[in-house]
N, C-alpha and C positions, 0 to 999 in steps of 0.2 A: 504493499499499500504505499510505503514511503517513497518508492520508487516512482509511482504514478504522480505523487505530489511534486517531486522533485522536477520531473520531466514538464509538468504542467507551469511551474515557476519559470524554468528555463525558456519554455515555448511562449510564454507572456512577456518575459524580458526581450526575447529576440524581435517579437512583433513590436514591442515599444521602441527599441533601438531603430528598428527599419523606419517606424513612422517619424522618428525625429530625424533620422538621416535624410529621408525623402523630403521632410519639410525643410531642411537647411540647404539640400541642393536646389530646390525650387526657389527659395529666397535668394540664392546666389544668381540663378538664372534670370529673375525679375531685375535684380540689381544690375547684371550685366546688360540687359535689354535697356534699362533706364540711360546707362552710361551710353550706349551705341546712339539710342535716340536723341539723346542731348547733343552729342557730337554731330549727328545729322543735321540737327536744328541749327547749330552754331555755324555748321559749314555753308548751309543755305543762307543764314543771315549775313555771312561775311561776303556773299557772291561767288563762293568757290563753286556752288552747285546752284542751279538755277531752280526757281520754285518758291514756295512758301515754307518758312521755317517749321512752323507746326504741323504742316501736311507731310513734310519729310519725316519727322518725328513719328507721326501716326502710322505711316507706312512700314518703318522699321519695326514699330511696336506690334502692328498686325502680323507682320511676316513671322515674328517670334511667337505669336499665339497669345499675347496679353493685350492689355487695354490701356491706352493713353489716357489718363485722367486730368491731367493739368499740363499746360505748356504755356510758358511765359517767355517772351524775348525781350531784352533791355538792351538796345544797341546791338553788339555783337554777342552778347551773354544769353544763352538759352538754358532755361531750368525746365525740367520735366518731372512728371510723376507719373509712374506706371503701377498699374495694379495687376495682380494675380491671385491665384489660390491654390492651396493644397488640402486635400481632402475637406474642403468646405471652411478652411481656415483662410482669411483674407490676408494678403501680403502686398505691401506697397514698398515702392523705393523710389527715391528722388535722387536727381542727378543734375550737375551743373556743368556746362561747357562754355568756353570762350577763351578770349586772349588771356595770357596771365596778368596778374595784378602787379604792375610795375612800381606801385607805391611801397610795396615791402621790400626790406633790406635783404 
């Protein structure tokens, strides 16, 4: 009987570790997509790519299977927020791209 209990605990822990690992991987994918979308928007804002910055960010986000929830462009700086989910748990990632801040030493 104790063998069955130990196996049940080990199986339960394996499922929990797999769920946490999957959520962490999905969060990194959402963050990577936010980075790529912000870069696409900043490239478009700078004129390196034709089009509208937030449209470019939305295309990158849609290609990755996530949703662009916010996009703001201030001059050459683009800030985006991307939403995703893992097992019903919402995940958001925000990213900013643009030229470097030259006022910092």
